[in-house]
C-alpha positions as CSV (number, residue, x, y, z in Angstrom):
1,M,-84.4,30.4,-80.3
2,Y,-85.2,29.0,-76.8
3,F,-85.5,25.5,-78.1
4,V,-82.4,25.7,-80.3
5,W,-80.4,27.0,-77.3
6,H,-80.6,23.6,-75.7
7,S,-79.1,22.0,-78.7
8,G,-75.7,23.8,-78.5
9,D,-73.7,26.6,-79.8
10,A,-73.5,25.4,-83.4
11,A,-77.3,24.9,-83.7
12,L,-77.9,28.4,-82.2
13,A,-75.4,30.0,-84.7
14,G,-77.0,28.2,-87.6
15,E,-80.5,29.3,-86.5
16,S,-79.3,32.9,-86.1
17,A,-77.7,32.9,-89.6
18,A,-80.9,31.4,-91.1
19,A,-83.0,34.0,-89.4
20,N,-80.8,36.8,-90.9
21,V,-81.0,35.4,-94.4
22,S,-84.8,35.1,-94.0
23,F,-85.0,38.7,-92.9
24,I,-83.0,39.8,-95.9
25,V,-85.3,37.8,-98.3
26,I,-88.4,39.3,-96.7
27,T,-86.9,42.8,-97.0
28,F,-86.2,42.4,-100.7
29,T,-89.7,41.0,-101.3
30,Q,-91.2,44.1,-99.6
31,I,-89.0,46.4,-101.7
32,L,-90.2,44.6,-104.9
33,N,-93.8,44.9,-103.8
34,L,-93.5,48.7,-103.1
35,G,-91.7,49.3,-106.4
36,T,-94.3,47.3,-108.3
37,A,-97.2,49.1,-106.7
38,T,-95.7,52.5,-107.5
39,L,-95.1,51.6,-111.1
40,I,-98.6,50.1,-111.5
41,A,-100.1,53.2,-109.9
42,H,-98.3,55.5,-112.3
43,A,-99.5,53.4,-115.3
44,V,-103.1,53.4,-114.1
45,V,-103.0,57.2,-113.6
46,R,-101.8,57.6,-117.2
47,H,-104.7,55.2,-118.2
48,D,-102.1,52.8,-119.7
49,H,-103.7,49.6,-118.5
50,A,-101.7,47.4,-120.9
51,E,-98.5,48.6,-119.2
52,A,-100.0,48.2,-115.8
53,N,-100.8,44.6,-116.7
54,L,-97.4,44.0,-118.1
55,I,-95.7,45.4,-114.9
56,F,-97.9,43.2,-112.8
57,N,-97.2,40.1,-114.8
58,Q,-93.4,40.7,-114.8
59,A,-93.4,41.2,-111.1
60,S,-95.4,38.1,-110.5
61,V,-92.8,35.8,-112.1
């Protein structure tokens, strides 16, 4: 942000908005990863490896 600050208020506002969007995207990615890991773990404990593979493949797309 230090380098953008020298470019003006509009550039700083744009960079701040982009940083917020980036943070939201990263947050949703982490939520998806946690949910996927939980579902795969449940399938593996049930010895349902076909479902674990299916969940992994669907989450990877």
